[in-house]
N, C-alpha and C positions, 0 to 999 in steps of 0.2 A: 298127412301121415304123421302120427303118433310123435309128440314131442318129448316126450317122457321116457329116455334114454337113462335106463339107471344102471347099466349092467357094469361090473368091474371093469374099468378102462377107456370106458363109453367116451370119456373128455380126450383122450388121446385119439381116438378116430374121428371126432369132431372136428379138432383143429385141424388132423391131416386133410380131412375132407374138404373145410373152407378154406386152407392154403391152397387146393389141386384147383377149386372152384374159381378161387380170384386171381390165381396167377394169371390167365389170358387178359385179363385189363391191367394189372400192374405193365405187364410188357407189353401193352400196346402201342406206345410209340417205337419200341425197335420193330415189333411186327408191323406197322404201318409204314416204317422207314425200307424196312428189309422188302417189304411187298412193292415197293415203288421203286428200287435203285435191281431187285435181283429180276423181277418181270417185266418190266418196263413202263409201269404203269405210272400215270399223273399222279400227282398228290391228290388229288379230288379222286380218283379212281380208289387208290389206295384206302382213303380215307373209307371210301363205301364199302368197300371187303372188309374193315375192320366195324364197320358198323353193323353188319351183316352177321358176323360172326357174333358178334355180343346181343344181336338181336333174336337169335338161336337160342343164348343164354337166356335172357328174359322171359322169351316165350314159355321156356320149361319148367321155369320159377313160378309162370303163373297158371301153368296145368296143373303143377303139384298141389298148389294153392287152394286148387278147387276141390281134385280127387286124389290127395295124396293120404286121405286118411284110411284107405284099404292096403295100401302097399305098405310091404315091411321097409325099415331103412336100410335093411344090408341088401335088399333086393335093389331097391332105386339106387343106391350108393353104388353097385357094382353097375349097374345098368349105365350109368352116367359116366362113372370112371373108362366104362369100355368103350364109350360113344366116346369119349377125350380120345384115349389110345388110339383109336382106328381112325377117326377123322383127321386130327393134328397131323398122325402120321404120314395120311396119306397124301395130305397137302404138302405135306415137307417133302415126300418122294416124287411129285410130279412139278413139272414146269407148265403144264398148259392151264391156263387162268381160271375153267371152267370148274376143270378138275378141283383146283386149289380152291375157288370160292364152296364148291361142295362138301371138300372135307373140311373147310372152314365153319359151316353151318352146323354140319353133326357134330364137330368137336365143341360148338359154344351151346348147342341141348345138352351136351355131356357136361360141360362146366356146370349150367346153371342148375341142372339136377343134383351135381353135388354139392351144388352151393345151397340148394333148396333144403335138402337133407342137413345139412351142417345148420342152417339158423335154425330150423324147426327144432332140432335137438337143442342147441343151445339156448333157444326160447324156453325149453321146460326145464333147464336146469335152476339149482337154488338161488346162480348167482348168474344172470346172463351176460351181466356185464363185464365179469373178469372172463368168461370163458370167451367172449368175444375178443377182448384185449387182450389173449393167448393167441387166437386167430390170426389178428392184425400182426402181432408180433411173428408170429412165424413165417406169414405170407412175405412182409417186408424183408425181410434174414433173407426169405429163397430168392425172391427177385433183387435185392442187392447184390446178391452174389453172382448171380444171371448176367446183371448189366455190368460187372466186370470182367465176366468171362467170355462173354458172348462177340466183344468186337475183337476178338482172338483168334475165332473159330472160322473167319471166313465172311465172307458178303454176301452171300446167297440169303435167301428169305426160308431156307428149311431150318436154321440153327436156331432160332426163336420157337419155331411150331414143333420140333422135334423135342425141346427141351421143355415144353409142355407137356406133351405125349408122355416122354419118359416120367415126368411127375404123377401122373395121372397111374402109371403102372405101378411104382413105387408105394402108392398109397393104397392099392389093393389089398395087400396083405392084411392091414390094420382094420378092414372092413368087419372080420369076424368078431369083433367087437360089441358091434351094436346089433341091435335084435334082429332076428330074422322071420318071427311068427309075423301071419298075414293077419291085421285086425280083421276078423267078422264079424257079422251083424249081431251076432247075440252078444260077443266079447265085446264091442266099440263101446266107448263112451256117448253118455248122451251127447248130442251135437249143440242143440241150441240155437239162437239167432248168436249171430256175430256180435262181440259186445264192442261198445266206442266206436260205431260207424262213422259217425261225424270227424271225432278225434283221427282215428285209421286213415279216413279219405284223404284229410288235410296234410296229414304226415305224408302219405304215398306221394301227393302231389305235389308236397314240396320237395321230397327226397328226390324224385325224378327229375325237377328243374335245378337241382342241387348240384345230382350228378350229371346232367347235361352239361352244365356251363363248366365244369372243373374238366371234365374228358375232352370236353372241345377243346381247351387249352391242352390240354396231357397227349390228346393227338398228334397235335402238331409241333410239341415244345422241341422233339429232337430236330425237326426244321428249322424251327427258330433258332437253336445253337448253331446248328450245320451253317447255315443261310444268312439271318439277320446279324448271328452276335462271331460269326467267321471262325467258328471252333473247329475242330477235328471230329471225327466219330469217337475215339478213344478219349479224348478230353470231356464229352458229351456223357457219355457213359461213365465216367468216372464222375462227374456232376450228378447223376441221376441213383448213382449208388449210395455217395454222398448224402443225398437229399432220402433216399428210404433209410439211412442209417440215422439219421436226424426222426425218419418217423419211428425207428425203435424207440430213441429216447422218448417222444412222446407220446407213447401209448404206455410205456413205461410209469411215466408220470401219470399218465389218467388211469392208468391200475391203482397206484398209491395213493391216488386222491381221492379214486371212487367217488361217493354221497357228498360229500362233503359241502359241494357248493351245488348240489342237485343236479339237474339237466340241463336246466333252462340257461345259466349262465354259461356253460362251456359251447352248448350250441349256439346260442345267441352270438355272444360276444367272437369264437370262433370262426363263424360263417362270415363277420365281418373283416376278420383280420385274414379271411381266406382271400376274400375279395380283394382289399389290396396288394396280396402274394401275386393275384391271377395280373394284376395292372401290372405290377413290376415287371414280371418274367415276361409278357407280350410285350413290353417297350425294351428290351434289355440287348444292347448292341456292344457287350462286351462281357468277358468272363467273369467279371466281379459284379456285375448287375444279374446276371443270368444264373449265377449260381445265388446268389442270396437271394433271390426270389423264389428257384427250385427248392431249396432247402428249407427257406422257412415256411413255405406252402406245404411240403412233403413231412413239416415235425409237426401241424396243427389239423391237418385233413383227417389222417386214422384216428386223433383224439375225437372229433368230431364226428367222425363214424361210428365208433364203438357207444357213443350216446345215444346215438340217432338207432343204433342196431338195439339197445339196451332198452330204449323208450318202447321200439315196437313191441319187443317180448313182451312188455310189461303189460301191453294191451290187451294180450289173450295168451295165459299160460300153456295154450294149449298148440301156439305158434302159427296159429294161421296169418294176423297179422305180420308177424316179425317174417312170414315166407312172401307175403304180398308187398311188403315194402321193400324188402329184397329185388324183390321181381321189379318192382317200379325205377329201382336205382337201378338195376341192370338197362333197362329200357332206356333211361337218362345216359347212361353210359354208354349204351348201343348209339342213339344219335349224337353221341359227342364227336367222335370223328369226323363225320361228315359234316357238322354243323362248324366245326372248327376249320375244316377244308374250304368251305362253301363261302365262311365270313373272312376269313386270310386272302381265299384269292381274290374277292371282291373289293374289300375295304381294306385288307392289309393287316398283319398283326396287334399294331398299337390301338386301331378301330375295333377290331375283335375284342382286345383284354378289355376295353371299356365299354363294350356291349355285353358282356359276360360279366363285369364286375357290378355293372346295375342290376343284370339278373337277380346275382347274387344276393344282395342287399335286400332287394324286394321277395325274394323269399326265406330272411331271416327270420321274419317278422310273424309269420303264420308259425313256422316250427317251433318259436319259442313260446309262443302262445299255449300249442299243443304241450308243451314239456311242462308247463306251469300249472295246466288246469285239468288235463287228462287224469282220470281217476286209474285205479288198478296199480299204482307205483307200489313197486315192492316195498315192504319194509327192511332195510339193512339196520345194522350197528348204527349209531349216530345221527339217522333221520328223523325228523318230527314229523307228523301231519298234522292237518289243521284240525281235523274231528279226534285225534289221539292225544293231544293235550300234554301237560307236561309227564304225567304217569307213563305214557306212552313212550317218552322220551327218555326217562330212565330205565324203563325195560329195553329197549331198542339198543341202550348204550350198553349194558350189560351184555348182550349177546343172546344165540340160542342157548341159553342154557337150562330150559326146564321146556316141559311141554306145553305150558300153558302161554308160552311165549310165541307168536305165529314166527313160522321160520323164514332164515332170509332167503327173500324171492319171494314169499308167498305174497299173495294180492291182500291190499289192505280190506276188512273186511265191514261190508255194511250194516248199518243200525239197523236194526228190525223193528218196524213201526206196531204201536202196542193201540188196535182199537179201543176207543174210549166212547162208551154207551150215552147216547142222546137222548131229548127228548121226556118224555114223564119221569122217568129212571134218570136223576141226576147223578152224575157221579160225584162221589166224596172223597175227599183225599185218604180218609182212614181205610179206603177200599183196596189201595194199595201199599206196596211193602216190599221191600227187600228179598227176593230168591232165597230159601235155605237150602242146605243138602237134601235130599231125600223128598223136595218138593216136586209135585207131579202136575201142576197146574191147577 
């Protein structure tokens, strides 16, 4: 689908869609815990239900990445929100496990659709990193408020699922700010080949493993706090709320930092820090260790995610890589709960944390390499490109003050090759000169 959403107020709609789409993964620990306690499922079975929910989200993302060009953003967003409302609402209204699973799958498809529309729109904006930062701030705030509220609403499985359904219904009115026109063959832009295929494929594979490792722990974090650390549900909810509050601080700092450090340093160093936090949380046996690991982890996680989303958006301004990388992340998220449940059941929480820590360290290198070497990076104030040199740095530092300067978020222009005659007619240096106004070649 077209990522060029330039209507007034479109950013508000994109942030709201991003929030609704990402809310299910953020609430995954309490969803899995409530499914286990409220429906009598084993931890592994509850983790599988959570994985099925998120697998539907990633499936919707991959589908829209391949075929979404002809669907209007407003139509796709409303379809996703409707699926979320009906799916999660019906799952919350019944206690029959097959119906709960079916509703979770439908809701997951809706979450993935809403997220795909939001990510594609964010990729088409002048500063995708800023837009993704606003989305992460919004979803962190919403999830933090729910983690403080849900422990006081009852112990059944309905409360978190109903909260996600209500969030989707509340976002529906802002979809009027999205473009409604369906892209026709006559007006559709030339598709062309997908750019930066190697870098995009490496990034998609890396973020799949990156998301899987973290959400494997995130899916069982509630059980670690309850069983291994010996905490109450209210205390665990308060720790999660504090952790998401730390995420708000981290994302705010990332937005203020912008591109001053590039993308390689936040992605590489941030992933290494996350690996240490994962190991700390998985071995926690008291409140202090558990809270420290969760808070530090959630402070760094959204920061790295915002830079990864910005990197994916820079690979293709039309948003195709952004949607596919987002879908790969959702696939990793989907496999996370089942992976965490199986590893913790077979080897215990500390061994699971050690395994996930090693996986994060392995994927940090290729993702950092893509951030360092991938072309198509946006030119933002303060950034210096290898082909730009000192003059480009001066112009970038002044900001987009003239039409001659590339706008923020515009891809770096390639150098056009000049054919030089060879053979009998040897080129002489005097035959070439600077172009002047009015020259027609």
